[in-house]
N, C-alpha and C positions, 0 to 999 in steps of 0.2 A: 478505704484501704484497698490498696494495689498489690499485686504479687510482682515482685521482682525478677529477671530474668532469671536469676538462681533458684528461686522457689517454683518457677514454673518449672524448671528443669528437673527439682526436686520430685514434684508431683507425676511429670510425665516418665520419670526412672523407675516412681513406685508403679504407675500403671503398668509399663511394659514387664516389670517384673513379676508382678501377683498374677497377669495375664499367662507367662508363661508358664509361669509355677502351677498356675491350674492345669495347664495342658497339659503339663509333665506328668504329674499327680494323675492325670486321668486315664492316660495312655493304656491301650491294650495289652496285655501279656502276651507273650508270645505263644502264640498254640493254643491260647483260651477260648479262642472264638469270640462270638461278640458278647456284648454285656448282656447279662441277665437281668430281671427286676430286681432281685437281692443286690447285683453289683449298681446299678443303676440307682433305685431308689435307698438304701440301708447300705449303701459302702461295702457291700460282699459282707455286712456283718462284722466286720473286723475293725471298728474305729478303735486306738489306743486311748487309754485314761484322759491324756493332754488334748488329743483332738476334739474329744469329746467337751471338756469343761472349757478351752478356750471358745469353740463353737457354741455353746450355750451362751457365753457372755455377748460374744460377736453377733449372734443372732438378736441377742435382746437390747441392745445399746445400740441405736442409730441416730442420725441427725436429730431429729425429734427430742430424744431423750436427751439428748446432749445442752441442746441449746436450752429445751422447755425444763428442764430439771434445773438447770443454771440460771434460768429466770426464776424459777421458783426459789430458789435460793436466795436470789436478790430481795425478792418480794417477802418468802416467809422465815428463809434462814434453813438452820438443820435439821428444823423438823422434818423436811421433806426427805431428808435420807433414810428415814423409817421405811421406804418402798424398796430401798437397795437392801439393808440390813434386815428387814424381814424377811426377804424375798431369800437370804444365804441361808436362814433358819429353815424355810419351806424346803430349801434344796434337801436339806439334810431328810426331811420327813418321805418327801419324793423316793431318795437314795434307798432308803429303809424300808419303804412300807408298800410302794408302789410297782419300784422297778422289779423288785423279786415277783409278782405276779402276771407283769408284763410279759418279760423274758421268758417265763417260765413257759409261757403258753405261747410264745412265738408271735407275738403282737407284731404289726410294721405300721396300722395307720389307728386311729381313734376312733375314728366310726365301726371299723371293724371289730373292732373290740366289743361296743355297742351291740352288734350282730350277733355274735358268739355269747353274750350275754342275755341279753335280752329278746331279740327276734330283729328279723329283718326292716320292718319300718322306720325304728328309730334311728337305723343306721343311715338309710336315703335320707332320714331329714335331716339330719346334724351333719351329714357329709354335703347337703346343698347349702345348708345355712353357713357352715364353716367357707367353702369356695365362696360365696356371696360376701362374707363378710371379710375374708383375705384378700381378695380381687377389688372390692369397690371403699374399704375403709383403712386396709392395713396397709394394702401395696401401693394403692393409691398418695396415700399421706405420707408414707416413708420418703417415696422419690420425689411428692411436692414439697415438704419440707426439706428435703435434701438439697433441693434445686434452689431452694430460699437462701440456703446456706452459702451452696456455692456462690450464688449473685452475690449475697453481699461481701463475701471475702476477695473474690477474683474478679467481679466484677462483671462475668459472662451474662450472656441474653439469658435469661430462666428456663425461656423456651428450649434453647440449643443447652441448656444443664439438664434438664429435665427429661431429653431424650437419650443423652450422652449416657446420663447415669443410670437408665434403665437398660438401654440395649447393653452397655458395658456388662451390666451385674448378669444381664443374660445371655450373653455370649460366652463370658468366661467359664461360666458353671454348665453350660449346654453339653459339652460334649462327656461331662465325668460324672453331674448330678451330685448327691449328696456327697459324694468322696471329695470330689471337688472343691465345694465348700467349706467341710470341714477340715481337709490337711492344709487349707491355705488360711484358715481362720487363725489358726497359731501367731503367722505372719500378723495379720489383721489386729489381733488383741494386742499384743506386742505394741505395734505402732498404736495403735489408741491410748493404751497405758502409758506408755513414754511420751506420748505427746502431752497427755493431761497433766503427766506428775511436771512436764515443762513449765508449762502455763501458772501451774500451781505455787511452783519455786519461784517462778519470776512475782506474781503478783505478792507472795507471804515477803520476800525482798524489796521490794518497793514499798509495801506497807514499814517494815522494818526501818527502811532507811539506813542502811549499812550498819546496821544491829544483828543481822542474821534472821532466819526463817522464825525462831522461835518467839523473839521481838516482836515480828510481825503479827504472827497468831494472836499473842498476847493484845497487840495494840485491837486487834477484832473483835477479841471476844472484852475488853473494854469499854471500846467506844460501841460496841453492836450487842449490847447482852440479851436483848430479846431475840436475837437473831439465833442465839445458841441456848434455844430452849427448846428438846425434844418433844415433849408434853404438853400441847397447847391446852390452855386454860379457857373454859366457856366465853370468857371477854373480850378472846382475843379475837382479833378481826378475821382471820383465817381458819377458825375452827370449824367452818362447814365442811372445810376442804381435809382437815383434818382432827376430827373430832377429839379428842384428848385421849383416854385410855382406850378406846375403841379401834386405834391404831394397834396396841398389842393383843388386845383380846377380842377383839370384833370383826366388821366387817373386813378389814384389808385382808384376814386368812382365806375368806372367801374369793377374793380375788386373785391370791398369789396360790391356793391350791389348783384354782382352775386354771391359770397361767402356766404355772410350771410343772403342773402335773397332767393333767389334760388336754392339752392346747398342741396340736401334732408340729406345728411349728417349732415348737421348742423341744419336745418330749422326744422326735424324731432322732436327735442325735444319741439319746441314751439308748434307744431300741436296734442302732445300730454297730453297739459294743461288742466285742469280742467274747466276751464273759460279764456276767452279774458283776463280778468283784470291780472289774474293768471301768463297768458302768459307773458302779458305788464312788470307785476314786476319782471317777471323770466329775461326779457333781459334787464333790468335796472340793475338789482344785477350783470348779464354777464359784462355789461359794464363799471361798476366803478371797476371790476376786472380786468377789460383790462389795466384802468390805472396804474395798480401796474406793469403789466407786463414787463416796460422795467428796471424796480428796479429790479427784480428777474433775468430778462435774460440780458438785454443789459450793464448794470451797470457791474455787473462782466467781460464781455470783454473787456471795458473801460480801467478797473482797472488792466487788464493784460497786458496793452501796458506798465505798469509803473512797475509792480510787475513783469513779465515776457517777457521784450523786446526782438525781435527776433524770435518769436515762428516762426516754419516751413512753418506752416499753421495757418492761422485766428481761425479756427474751432477747435483748441486744447486750444484754451484759457479757455473753463469751464471746460473740465478736469481737465487741469491745478491748475484752481482757486479751485477745490473740494481739489488740496493736502495740503490746509491749514486746513483742515476738522480733529480733531483730531479724534481719533478711537472713534467708538461707533456713533458721529455726521456724521463720513462719510458714515457709516452704512444708517442713518436715511436719509440725502441727495440721495444716490444713490437709497433706494428705492421712493423715489420722482422722481427720475428720470425713475424709471422703470413705477413708478404708470402714469406718461406720457404716458410713449410707448403704455401701456397697455390699458389705457381708450381710447386713441386714435385709435389702433387697434380693439377694441372690438367694439367702433361707427360705424367705416368703415364696418367691417363686420356684424353688423347688419343692416344697411344701406344696403347693397350689397344685402344679404338676402330680404328685402322689396322691393326693385325694381324688383327684380326677379321675387318673387312670384305674388306680385299685378299688376304688368307692363308687365309683359310676359307669366308666366306659366300661370294665372290666365284666362288672355286675349283668350287664344288658348285653354283652357280646358272648355267645356261645362259645365260639372258637374260645374265646380269653381262658376258659374254665379250665383247659388245659394247659395252660401256660407253666407249668412247675413242670409238665414233662418232656416239653418240647422247646429246641430252642427258639425255632420259628415264630413262635406265639409270645415266647420273650422278649425278642426281637421287634415284633408288633407291639407290645408295649411300652419298651422303652422310646419308640419314634412316638404313639401317640403321647405319653409323657412330656417328651420333646416340643410337640406341636401343640401343645395346651400350655407349656411352660412361655411358648412366642406369643401363645395368642392372650395370653393373659395379661403379658406384658404391654402389649400393644393395646388392649382394651385399658389398661391402667394410663397408660402416658394419654393416651385421648381422653380418660374420663376425669383425670387429675383436679384439673383447672376447673372446669363444671362443679363437681365435687366438695373440692377442699378449697379450692380458689377463691371460689365466689364470695362464700360467707365463712366469716371464722365460727359465728355462732352457730350456723348449721354443723360445721363439723363436731363441734362440742356436743351437739343434740346426737349427732350419728354415736358419738362415744358413749353416751348417758344411755344412749339406746342399746347399744351392744352389752353393757353392764345388767342390764334388766333380765339377759338369758344367763349371765354368770351364777345367780344362786342355784338356779335349776341343773346347770349344767354339773356344777361340784357336787348335788344333792347324788346326781343319776349315776355319777362314778364313783363316787364313796359307797353307794349303797352296792351296787353292782362288784366293788372288789372285796368288800369285807360282811355284806349280809347275803346269804343265799335265798331267803325268802322274798326277796325284791322280785318285781317280774316287770314285765312290758308295760300295763297299765299304770303302776306306780311311777316306771320312768315318764310315761307321756302327760301324766297328773300334774308330776313335778315340774317338765318343762313349761307348759301353759301355766300353772298356776305362777312361775315366777317371774312370765311376762306381764300377767293379767295384775298382780299381787304389787309390783315393781310401779307400773302407771298407776294403779289405785294411791299407792302411797303417795306417788309424787305430788299429786293431784290435790289429796285430802290432807297430807301432812308436808306441804312445802318446807317448813323449817328444819323437818327431818334432814340431818344429814346424808350424804349419797352412801358412805361407809355405815352408817346405823341401819339406813333401809338396806343393804344387801343381805347386814348380819339377820335384820328383822322378816325378810323374805326368806332367805336360808332355812330359817327354822321353822315357818309354817309349810313351806314346802317339802320337808323333809317328814314333818308331821304326815303330811296328805300325802305323801309316796307310799311311809309307811302304814298308814291306813289302809289305803287303795290296792298294797299289796296282799295285806291279811284277808280283804275281804273277797278277793278276785282268786282263783285257781292259779295255783301256781305249773309253769308247763318245764317239765325237769327237761322236756326233748329239744328243748331251746337253748339250754344253758351246756355250753360247752368249754368252759371257763375251768382251769383246773385249780384249785386254791388248796385241797390237804395236806400235799405234800412240798407245800411252800415253804420255806425256811427263812426266818427274818434276819437271822442272824447274823451279825457282819465282821469284819475283820478286825483286829487289834489295833491295825494304822485306821482305820476307818474311825474306830470308837474313840481313839485317843484325837484326832483330828475334831471329831464332830465336839467332844469336851472342851477344847482348846477355844473352837470358834464360840460355844457358847458362854464362856467366860466371858470372853472379848467382847461380847453385846453385853454384857451383864455389866460389864466396865464400862462402857461406852453411855449406856443409858442412866448408870448412877451419878456418871461425872457429868452428864450433860440435862439432866431432868427437868 
């Protein structure tokens, strides 16, 4: 596939526009002085709901997800959409039950919450863990897989694509921090959704052979009935990936709660809201956007089974469907793909800078302890954040090929290894939020047990689906954390998280929207069960 001149011009115009917009929203207000840590890392705690919702989706949807989930649609079918639709439900829970506590206690990072709830040791341990994970797994995978997508579509040398993507994402958010990322993400998400809908429209039109989109969709369901089963049976070859009812009532909840509720990379947008009500409207907006994602990502992959059978790899499905696009539209959809890459990369870079600056550097610098009292210290912290962002990006660019590109199986192993921590993280935060008796001993035991049990079950029960294993490990780690907390003394002096006056009541608009979303999900699962 080659981009025509008009396609290249569209992509260049997008790049110039989004960079200029980021610099414009990052400008310092007259007489406001240099940016404070709140300005840079939490967008002055003034994000509106539409920026929060769009930024949540932009941070989540990357080239890895677009190409990979479309490939899963090609191989497995609509069942892979559960990752999107169950995430929509998870976001409602985060908005109603988690955000009231985080915002009431003015939390700005997840490690900070752990220290205020349990003690300093677990804050440092988890901050270092998340930094390593974000730099060496998440950031490297986003820019590496993004560079592959750019190379396949545009024919650009992959090394050049790798450097350009990383450098552009770094530079466009370097000045403004989270504000530059979040306030431009509405443009990124609009382009992403528009590009995906165009591909879905053209693929269904091609399938309908002039009879319309409905006829195209009907043809898909008629010719590929096995690709429209949401809950897979045990005899399905992909049962190990999506083990039946566990998708609805099992381990997927553990992964989703950890990702959407306790992941700095994601939750940072909601923590920067101008108010709790605004944050809740933002996650509700993101939930409805999540309902759309299977249409713009999974559906083209399923369509490729009919339109391009016999692909060498499922991940070729989305780039192959892009070939249906006429000149000009190809540039627009390619710009949407680049937008997804840039938005996710910039979000990850900003979160790395936030955790390093506020949870590692500031903690070990005595002068940083007065950051809230003096503009000089704030300026120093912002400078440290910018340097951390640059260093993290350079490291990711240099290590992407040896860590991710050298062996696909090694990357899959790293992803699964990361999942070994997920049950423990979910236990630690859920107990920290809702059970005052939980203490640091219980939290540390949950983290250690999560890793050891995951390894043990992987070796002893190789036939146990990964999702089921996460659910089982979560239950055992939860029991161990509760037991350890009950038999060890409680340190009330360490717990400064206030929950007694937190109200979980939500607005009528949130309640109506949440009910509508739940009814839509029930209808979708009932239709495609």
